[in-house]
C-alpha positions, -999 to +999 in steps of 0.1 A: +435-658-049+448-623-053+428-592-060+435-556-068+413-525-065+413-495-088+390-465-089+374-444-116+359-409-110+330-395-129+320-359-123+284-348-128+265-317-117+290-306-091+295-339-073+317-369-078+309-406-082+337-430-073+334-465-086+355-493-072+363-521-096+376-554-083+398-575-106+404-611-096+435-629-107+425-658-129+394-639-139+388-612-165+412-586-152+407-549-158+373-550-176+348-522-173+313-530-160+288-541-186+266-516-204+244-543-219+221-550-190+192-529-205+201-527-241+227-538-266+226-504-282+259-484-279+261-454-256+276-421-267+289-396-242+294-360-253+321-344-231+338-310-226+305-291-233+280-268-218+245-281-222+213-261-221+192-276-193+169-262-167+171-228-185+208-224-180+240-236-196+258-261-174+292-278-177+278-313-179+282-344-202+253-355-224+246-392-227+227-407-256+214-442-263+189-454-289+181-419-300+172-407-265+189-386-238+201-410-211+201-404-174+238-412-164+229-418-127+207-448-137+234-459-161+261-457-134+242-472-104+214-494-119+232-508-149+269-502-138+273-492-174+297-469-193+300-451-226+310-470-258+320-438-275+331-404-263+328-371-283+349-342-273+329-310-280+358-286-275+340-265-249+311-257-273+274-254-264+249-282-268+213-270-272+180-286-283+175-286-320+156-256-334+119-260-343+104-238-370+066-237-369+063-212-398+083-218-429+067-215-464+096-231-483+131-222-494+159-231-519+135-227-548+107-248-532+073-234-524+052-256-502+020-240-515+026-251-551+010-284-562+032-288-592+060-313-593+069-339-566+056-323-534+073-347-510+106-344-528+104-306-525+097-308-488+125-333-484+149-309-502+141-281-477+142-305-448+178-315-458+191-279-463+177-265-430+198-290-410+228-267-415+208-239-397+201-261-367+165-269-375+157-305-365+119-302-368+095-279-387+059-273-398+056-268-436+034-238-440+008-232-467-003-197-475-038-188-487-046-210-517-077-223-536-093-255-522-079-277-549-043-268-538-051-278-502-068-310-513-037-320-533-009-308-510-022-316-475-023-354-480+013-353-493+027-335-463+029-363-437+042-362-402+076-380-401+107-383-380+139-366-390+172-382-397+201-380-421+177-373-449+164-341-432+146-324-404+114-340-391+079-328-401+058-321-370+026-312-390+013-286-414+007-250-406-022-236-426-019-198-427-052-188-442-075-185-461-098-175-433-082-142-427-090-105-430-088-089-464-076-056-448-047-074-432-040-101-458-005-089-464+010-110-492-020-134-493-039-132-527-073-116-520-093-137-545-087-169-525-097-155-491-127-172-474-152-166-446-170-190-423-206-194-436-219-227-421-209-224-385-172-229-392-167-267-392-182-274-426-161-246-441-129-260-427-136-294-443-148-280-476-117-258-479-089-281-466-104-315-476-093-330-443-072-321-413-050-351-409-014-341-402-024-304-396-006-290-365-015-253-366-041-230-383-038-192-385-072-174-388-088-140-381-110-143-350-133-114-360-147-134-389-183-144-383-188-179-370-151-182-363-157-193-327-171-227-338-141-232-360-117-224-332-135-248-308-135-276-335-098-272-343-087-270-307-108-300-299-089-320-325-056-310-309-047-284-336-032-252-324-052-221-334-032-190-340-046-155-345-032-135-374-038-115-405-066-099-385-084-067-376-095-080-343-097-058-312-085-071-278-119-083-267-123-104-299-088-118-294-096-126-257-128-144-267-109-165-292-084-175-265-113-185-243-125-206-271-092-224-274-068-202-295-033-201-279-010-183-303-004-151-323+010-154-358+041-131-364+033-105-338+029-069-349+028-079-386-006-081-404-027-069-375-040-037-360-012-016-345-010-012-308-032+016-295-034+028-259-072+026-258-074-007-276-041-026-280-057-052-303-042-087-305-009-073-291-027-068-259-030-106-253+006-104-241-005-088-208-042-097-208-059-105-175-086-125-192-066-155-202-081-187-186-061-200-156-034-224-165-033-212-202-004-197-220-005-175-250+025-179-274+034-155-301+056-159-332+083-133-340+102-129-373+135-117-358+151-109-392+158-073-386+132-063-412+097-074-401+100-060-366+119-030-352+143-040-324+124-018-300+092-036-308+109-069-303+123-058-270+088-046-258+072-079-266+100-100-251+101-080-218+063-081-216+060-118-221+093-136-224+080-172-218+056-170-249+081-158-275+085-183-304+111-174-331+099-182-366+115-176-400+084-173-421+109-182-448+098-182-485+110-199-516+138-174-520+156-184-488+190-195-499+186-182-534+201-150-551+180-118-556+154-119-583+118-129-588+104-161-572+070-175-563+050-177-531+018-196-534-002-181-563+018-150-568+053-136-575+077-120-551+108-099-556+139-104-535+158-072-530+187-076-506+173-091-475+137-079-484+110-101-500+082-080-516+050-089-535+061-082-570+055-046-580+047-035-545+064-027-512+044-053-493+066-076-473+061-112-483+077-135-457+114-137-450+146-151-464+162-154-430+174-187-416+166-198-380+202-194-367+202-159-381+170-151-362+184-165-330+216-144-333+196-112-342+172-118-313+200-123-289+218-091-301+189-067-301+169-079-272+198-082-247+185-115-236+206-143-223+221-170-246+198-195-229+166-174-236+176-169-273+181-207-278+149-216-259+128-192-281+137-214-310+134-248-293+116-251-260+089-225-267+078-239-301+078-274-285+056-262-257+033-244-282+028-277-301+024-297-269+055-319-276+079-306-249+079-340-233+100-353-262+113-323-282+128-289-274+147-299-243+176-321-232+157-337-203+163-374-197+142-396-219+135-369-246+145-373-283+182-367-288+177-339-313+203-313-306+229-289-321+264-280-312+272-242-314+302-220-308+300-189-286+288-168-315+258-191-317+269-204-351+257-239-357+287-263-360+269-297-359+233-310-360+221-343-345+188-361-348+181-391-326+217-389-314+231-393-350+251-366-366+232-354-397+252-323-405+286-308-397+300-275-407 
């Protein structure tokens, strides 16, 4: 019996694996080892790419099977497996898919409107934002009357993403328990306060809290503490916003369970050296041990001055979460459109409450925000990408499966060129959009 030996080299993370394959005459000569020992599912290997992992871009291959990021060492040594398909990425960047936790609609769809087919409208936006690298999002409802919440909330269900569109992680309820003085574009006639200790008001207003991921409220409202504790106890993120709260009130809210700030600097007391207000949470020494305060930033070049964005980022980089706060008019031409129960005017890149100069959300896309943040903050490419992926996943408590390219996480990722322009979007390892 004659035998021949051949070798195959696989490079990973700076060291080299050398496999020795033995082919025996009279047997099955030249076959690769089986990759079917664990699963019959095909394995895809993305090569010639820089992947965002451990907070830095690394020249490394990405392996995917059954919608998950695969550990190649286990594949090589435990299974003696190999890739069924290889994708050459042309030296581009692979990063986790973007997660938008505050988006009110877009492309003519308003999530706060109960007219028409609500699910179809959400699906339309979910499909379109794939081209901007968003693989998961939180449909956001602005201040509305209870009957709108009671109709819309049951229709916005948590669901996985795929070729049909980005996944829905849960609803963001922005209001109506907010300050009238800092209501911004929220209609004043629908604002509410907490009267019965908080919990009963939540249920009366929203109907139920199923599929709710995040609630924005003003912590200075009477009886808000009970509402914050109730929401946090249900695993719902409480974010402070549209508020007149001073720093001590904001710190008390965090001690009760709040962990986020809604669009920092916008719709809150301005920073003052004797009382920095909610902004002061970024450097507060009264945050409970082991807790992190996150903050949303609308990096569209309009809502926040570049200097303010830089100040926030340098003060607390790990907590920055990029959001679009996009409204119905995202992706539409200038003119008049709706946002919840009122009209807005789009003038250039500005969205105003009709007849005023009050900003009303944004028409920026997430990839635009990432590029603008990178440019004006001077941060690294890695930091800009993580602000739109890892940080929102950490905020929602889902970083064990979203927002990273760690082994075993969901294979939701994007391929970008060096200008941070999205070229391809993948969900569960399947290409769902290509430029």
